[in-house]
N, C-alpha and C positions, 0 to 999 in steps of 0.2 A: 503495499500500499504507500502511496505515495503521501509525503507531507510536504510538498513544494507549495502550499498556499501561506500567503503571509499574513499572518493574524495577529493584530496588535491587542497587547493585554493591557494598554496603557491607560483604557478605562476603569481596567479593577483596581489599579494604583490610587486611583483618585480618591480623596476624601467627599464627603458629602458638598461642602461648601465649593470646593472647586467645581465638581460637577455643574453644581447649579448654576454658577457664573460661566460655566462652557455654554451650557445649553440656553442661558439667556442672552448671550452675544449670538447663539444661531438662530434663536426665534425671539426677539425681543417682547414680543406681545403677549405672550405665555406671561409672565409675572408681572404684565399689567393686569392681565385679565384677573389674576389671581388677587392681586391687590384690591382693585376695585370689587372684587366678589366678596372680600374680606371687610372692606371699607362699608358695602350696601349691609353686610349682615350685620356689623356692628353699629351702624345708622338704625337698622330694624329693631335691634334689643332695645337700644336708646330711646329710642320713642314707642317702645311698648306699654310705658306706663303712662304715657297723655295721649293717647290714640283717640281719647274721647269716648263716644257711646259705638264705635265700631266695633265689629264682631272679631274675637281673635283670629277665627280662622280666616275672614278676611283679610285683614291687616297681612297674616303668615302667607297668603298666596298673593298677595301685592309685592311682598317683600321677594319672594322665591321668583315671580315672574321680573323684576328689576334686577335682581342677581344674574339670571339665567340670561336674561337680555345685555347686560351688560358684557358677559362672558362670551356670546356669541357674535356680539360687535367686535371683540378684540379679536378671537376668532379669524372673521369675516376680515377686517383690516391687517392682521398677519400673513395672512394668505393674499392679498392684496399685494403687500408688500414684497412678500416674496416672489409672486409672481414678476413684479416690476424688476426687481433685482437678478433674478432669471432672464426674460426676456428682451425687456426693455434697456436695462442698463449696462448689461454686460459688452464689452468691447468686440467689436467686429473682430474676425481674425484676419 
């Protein structure tokens, strides 16, 4: 059996912090989506006591939709950014 394939084991030598930084450089909208999701959840928890006469289930549904919308928006922008880098910003050979 041939072992001629060049397998890089550098990803196994990374710690969690450097792996997160590397992934954030490759796809910058992923941490933005995660941060936005966390911010919306924190805001929803903060506003939980002062929601007025709105039912708890309605408040939670609104916060879930807002958080999911932010993540989907960040994913869409990230895909558009990666398509721009790959197809339009690539120098012509």
